[in-house]
Chimera marker file (.cmm) of the C-alpha trace (Angstrom):
<marker_set name="trace">
<marker id="1" x="57.059" y="-51.488" z="71.990" r="1" g="1" b="0" radius="0.5"/>
<marker id="2" x="58.945" y="-49.837" z="74.846" r="1" g="1" b="0" radius="0.5"/>
<marker id="3" x="60.893" y="-46.727" z="74.581" r="1" g="1" b="0" radius="0.5"/>
<marker id="4" x="64.160" y="-48.582" z="74.488" r="1" g="1" b="0" radius="0.5"/>
<marker id="5" x="63.082" y="-50.872" z="71.634" r="1" g="1" b="0" radius="0.5"/>
<marker id="6" x="63.646" y="-49.708" z="67.993" r="1" g="1" b="0" radius="0.5"/>
<marker id="7" x="62.173" y="-51.145" z="64.857" r="1" g="1" b="0" radius="0.5"/>
<marker id="8" x="64.720" y="-52.795" z="62.598" r="1" g="1" b="0" radius="0.5"/>
<marker id="9" x="63.280" y="-51.646" z="59.234" r="1" g="1" b="0" radius="0.5"/>
<marker id="10" x="61.030" y="-49.164" z="57.539" r="1" g="1" b="0" radius="0.5"/>
<marker id="11" x="57.309" y="-48.842" z="58.394" r="1" g="1" b="0" radius="0.5"/>
<marker id="12" x="56.151" y="-48.657" z="54.804" r="1" g="1" b="0" radius="0.5"/>
<marker id="13" x="56.875" y="-50.679" z="51.688" r="1" g="1" b="0" radius="0.5"/>
<marker id="14" x="57.195" y="-49.872" z="47.921" r="1" g="1" b="0" radius="0.5"/>
<marker id="15" x="53.811" y="-49.710" z="46.221" r="1" g="1" b="0" radius="0.5"/>
<marker id="16" x="51.970" y="-49.220" z="49.573" r="1" g="1" b="0" radius="0.5"/>
<marker id="17" x="49.206" y="-46.643" z="49.580" r="1" g="1" b="0" radius="0.5"/>
<marker id="18" x="49.716" y="-43.915" z="52.307" r="1" g="1" b="0" radius="0.5"/>
<marker id="19" x="48.332" y="-40.508" z="53.348" r="1" g="1" b="0" radius="0.5"/>
<marker id="20" x="50.818" y="-37.687" z="53.280" r="1" g="1" b="0" radius="0.5"/>
<marker id="21" x="50.396" y="-34.627" z="55.510" r="1" g="1" b="0" radius="0.5"/>
<marker id="22" x="53.177" y="-32.296" z="56.351" r="1" g="1" b="0" radius="0.5"/>
<marker id="23" x="53.063" y="-29.762" z="59.281" r="1" g="1" b="0" radius="0.5"/>
<marker id="24" x="53.065" y="-26.845" z="56.781" r="1" g="1" b="0" radius="0.5"/>
<marker id="25" x="50.059" y="-28.349" z="54.908" r="1" g="1" b="0" radius="0.5"/>
<marker id="26" x="48.106" y="-28.519" z="58.198" r="1" g="1" b="0" radius="0.5"/>
<marker id="27" x="48.750" y="-24.818" z="58.924" r="1" g="1" b="0" radius="0.5"/>
<marker id="28" x="47.691" y="-23.593" z="55.466" r="1" g="1" b="0" radius="0.5"/>
<marker id="29" x="44.403" y="-25.375" z="55.162" r="1" g="1" b="0" radius="0.5"/>
<marker id="30" x="41.950" y="-27.770" z="56.765" r="1" g="1" b="0" radius="0.5"/>
<marker id="31" x="42.057" y="-30.108" z="53.748" r="1" g="1" b="0" radius="0.5"/>
<marker id="32" x="42.464" y="-33.842" z="54.582" r="1" g="1" b="0" radius="0.5"/>
<marker id="33" x="45.849" y="-35.538" z="53.948" r="1" g="1" b="0" radius="0.5"/>
<marker id="34" x="46.465" y="-36.555" z="50.291" r="1" g="1" b="0" radius="0.5"/>
<marker id="35" x="46.845" y="-40.115" z="49.106" r="1" g="1" b="0" radius="0.5"/>
<marker id="36" x="50.222" y="-41.161" z="47.710" r="1" g="1" b="0" radius="0.5"/>
<marker id="37" x="51.980" y="-44.369" z="46.728" r="1" g="1" b="0" radius="0.5"/>
<marker id="38" x="55.507" y="-45.230" z="48.195" r="1" g="1" b="0" radius="0.5"/>
<marker id="39" x="57.934" y="-45.342" z="45.123" r="1" g="1" b="0" radius="0.5"/>
<marker id="40" x="61.207" y="-45.923" z="46.997" r="1" g="1" b="0" radius="0.5"/>
<marker id="41" x="62.501" y="-46.396" z="50.620" r="1" g="1" b="0" radius="0.5"/>
<marker id="42" x="65.448" y="-44.049" z="51.202" r="1" g="1" b="0" radius="0.5"/>
<marker id="43" x="68.170" y="-44.180" z="53.956" r="1" g="1" b="0" radius="0.5"/>
<marker id="44" x="67.525" y="-42.981" z="57.343" r="1" g="1" b="0" radius="0.5"/>
<marker id="45" x="68.077" y="-39.196" z="58.201" r="1" g="1" b="0" radius="0.5"/>
<marker id="46" x="70.434" y="-38.167" z="60.960" r="1" g="1" b="0" radius="0.5"/>
<marker id="47" x="67.710" y="-38.686" z="63.639" r="1" g="1" b="0" radius="0.5"/>
<marker id="48" x="67.175" y="-42.280" z="62.420" r="1" g="1" b="0" radius="0.5"/>
<marker id="49" x="63.857" y="-41.675" z="60.810" r="1" g="1" b="0" radius="0.5"/>
<marker id="50" x="63.249" y="-43.495" z="57.493" r="1" g="1" b="0" radius="0.5"/>
<marker id="51" x="62.573" y="-41.393" z="54.429" r="1" g="1" b="0" radius="0.5"/>
<marker id="52" x="60.513" y="-42.219" z="51.374" r="1" g="1" b="0" radius="0.5"/>
<marker id="53" x="60.059" y="-41.030" z="47.779" r="1" g="1" b="0" radius="0.5"/>
<marker id="54" x="56.241" y="-40.933" z="47.165" r="1" g="1" b="0" radius="0.5"/>
<marker id="55" x="54.033" y="-40.026" z="44.187" r="1" g="1" b="0" radius="0.5"/>
<marker id="56" x="50.362" y="-38.864" z="44.244" r="1" g="1" b="0" radius="0.5"/>
<marker id="57" x="47.646" y="-41.264" z="43.124" r="1" g="1" b="0" radius="0.5"/>
<marker id="58" x="46.600" y="-38.630" z="40.532" r="1" g="1" b="0" radius="0.5"/>
<marker id="59" x="48.685" y="-36.261" z="38.640" r="1" g="1" b="0" radius="0.5"/>
<marker id="60" x="51.559" y="-34.422" z="40.280" r="1" g="1" b="0" radius="0.5"/>
<marker id="61" x="55.293" y="-34.499" z="41.027" r="1" g="1" b="0" radius="0.5"/>
<marker id="62" x="56.998" y="-36.957" z="43.301" r="1" g="1" b="0" radius="0.5"/>
<marker id="63" x="58.214" y="-35.790" z="46.701" r="1" g="1" b="0" radius="0.5"/>
<marker id="64" x="60.227" y="-36.916" z="49.600" r="1" g="1" b="0" radius="0.5"/>
<marker id="65" x="58.566" y="-37.593" z="52.944" r="1" g="1" b="0" radius="0.5"/>
<marker id="66" x="59.747" y="-38.887" z="56.350" r="1" g="1" b="0" radius="0.5"/>
<marker id="67" x="58.041" y="-41.647" z="58.218" r="1" g="1" b="0" radius="0.5"/>
<marker id="68" x="56.492" y="-39.074" z="60.522" r="1" g="1" b="0" radius="0.5"/>
<marker id="69" x="54.602" y="-37.403" z="57.726" r="1" g="1" b="0" radius="0.5"/>
<marker id="70" x="52.948" y="-40.558" z="56.513" r="1" g="1" b="0" radius="0.5"/>
<marker id="71" x="50.007" y="-42.585" z="57.782" r="1" g="1" b="0" radius="0.5"/>
<marker id="72" x="48.181" y="-45.728" z="56.549" r="1" g="1" b="0" radius="0.5"/>
<link id1="1" id2="2" r="1" g="1" b="0" radius="0.2"/>
<link id1="2" id2="3" r="1" g="1" b="0" radius="0.2"/>
<link id1="3" id2="4" r="1" g="1" b="0" radius="0.2"/>
<link id1="4" id2="5" r="1" g="1" b="0" radius="0.2"/>
<link id1="5" id2="6" r="1" g="1" b="0" radius="0.2"/>
<link id1="6" id2="7" r="1" g="1" b="0" radius="0.2"/>
<link id1="7" id2="8" r="1" g="1" b="0" radius="0.2"/>
<link id1="8" id2="9" r="1" g="1" b="0" radius="0.2"/>
<link id1="9" id2="10" r="1" g="1" b="0" radius="0.2"/>
<link id1="10" id2="11" r="1" g="1" b="0" radius="0.2"/>
<link id1="11" id2="12" r="1" g="1" b="0" radius="0.2"/>
<link id1="12" id2="13" r="1" g="1" b="0" radius="0.2"/>
<link id1="13" id2="14" r="1" g="1" b="0" radius="0.2"/>
<link id1="14" id2="15" r="1" g="1" b="0" radius="0.2"/>
<link id1="15" id2="16" r="1" g="1" b="0" radius="0.2"/>
<link id1="16" id2="17" r="1" g="1" b="0" radius="0.2"/>
<link id1="17" id2="18" r="1" g="1" b="0" radius="0.2"/>
<link id1="18" id2="19" r="1" g="1" b="0" radius="0.2"/>
<link id1="19" id2="20" r="1" g="1" b="0" radius="0.2"/>
<link id1="20" id2="21" r="1" g="1" b="0" radius="0.2"/>
<link id1="21" id2="22" r="1" g="1" b="0" radius="0.2"/>
<link id1="22" id2="23" r="1" g="1" b="0" radius="0.2"/>
<link id1="23" id2="24" r="1" g="1" b="0" radius="0.2"/>
<link id1="24" id2="25" r="1" g="1" b="0" radius="0.2"/>
<link id1="25" id2="26" r="1" g="1" b="0" radius="0.2"/>
<link id1="26" id2="27" r="1" g="1" b="0" radius="0.2"/>
<link id1="27" id2="28" r="1" g="1" b="0" radius="0.2"/>
<link id1="28" id2="29" r="1" g="1" b="0" radius="0.2"/>
<link id1="29" id2="30" r="1" g="1" b="0" radius="0.2"/>
<link id1="30" id2="31" r="1" g="1" b="0" radius="0.2"/>
<link id1="31" id2="32" r="1" g="1" b="0" radius="0.2"/>
<link id1="32" id2="33" r="1" g="1" b="0" radius="0.2"/>
<link id1="33" id2="34" r="1" g="1" b="0" radius="0.2"/>
<link id1="34" id2="35" r="1" g="1" b="0" radius="0.2"/>
<link id1="35" id2="36" r="1" g="1" b="0" radius="0.2"/>
<link id1="36" id2="37" r="1" g="1" b="0" radius="0.2"/>
<link id1="37" id2="38" r="1" g="1" b="0" radius="0.2"/>
<link id1="38" id2="39" r="1" g="1" b="0" radius="0.2"/>
<link id1="39" id2="40" r="1" g="1" b="0" radius="0.2"/>
<link id1="40" id2="41" r="1" g="1" b="0" radius="0.2"/>
<link id1="41" id2="42" r="1" g="1" b="0" radius="0.2"/>
<link id1="42" id2="43" r="1" g="1" b="0" radius="0.2"/>
<link id1="43" id2="44" r="1" g="1" b="0" radius="0.2"/>
<link id1="44" id2="45" r="1" g="1" b="0" radius="0.2"/>
<link id1="45" id2="46" r="1" g="1" b="0" radius="0.2"/>
<link id1="46" id2="47" r="1" g="1" b="0" radius="0.2"/>
<link id1="47" id2="48" r="1" g="1" b="0" radius="0.2"/>
<link id1="48" id2="49" r="1" g="1" b="0" radius="0.2"/>
<link id1="49" id2="50" r="1" g="1" b="0" radius="0.2"/>
<link id1="50" id2="51" r="1" g="1" b="0" radius="0.2"/>
<link id1="51" id2="52" r="1" g="1" b="0" radius="0.2"/>
<link id1="52" id2="53" r="1" g="1" b="0" radius="0.2"/>
<link id1="53" id2="54" r="1" g="1" b="0" radius="0.2"/>
<link id1="54" id2="55" r="1" g="1" b="0" radius="0.2"/>
<link id1="55" id2="56" r="1" g="1" b="0" radius="0.2"/>
<link id1="56" id2="57" r="1" g="1" b="0" radius="0.2"/>
<link id1="57" id2="58" r="1" g="1" b="0" radius="0.2"/>
<link id1="58" id2="59" r="1" g="1" b="0" radius="0.2"/>
<link id1="59" id2="60" r="1" g="1" b="0" radius="0.2"/>
<link id1="60" id2="61" r="1" g="1" b="0" radius="0.2"/>
<link id1="61" id2="62" r="1" g="1" b="0" radius="0.2"/>
<link id1="62" id2="63" r="1" g="1" b="0" radius="0.2"/>
<link id1="63" id2="64" r="1" g="1" b="0" radius="0.2"/>
<link id1="64" id2="65" r="1" g="1" b="0" radius="0.2"/>
<link id1="65" id2="66" r="1" g="1" b="0" radius="0.2"/>
<link id1="66" id2="67" r="1" g="1" b="0" radius="0.2"/>
<link id1="67" id2="68" r="1" g="1" b="0" radius="0.2"/>
<link id1="68" id2="69" r="1" g="1" b="0" radius="0.2"/>
<link id1="69" id2="70" r="1" g="1" b="0" radius="0.2"/>
<link id1="70" id2="71" r="1" g="1" b="0" radius="0.2"/>
<link id1="71" id2="72" r="1" g="1" b="0" radius="0.2"/>
</marker_set>
């Protein structure tokens, strides 16, 4: 993909398993990224980055994450 090309849709889909790691989590500890499940694909933010509602595979609250905070 060249720098002038843009993907048409979101990178992740509902029910897909992803790893979540935010910049603040990386600074606080050296723990690996946590595994989450995508619950919903939300609209793009002002910068054009897709947002997602995710839930942990274990117990815990749902949260919102941007495409940049997620990995397969």
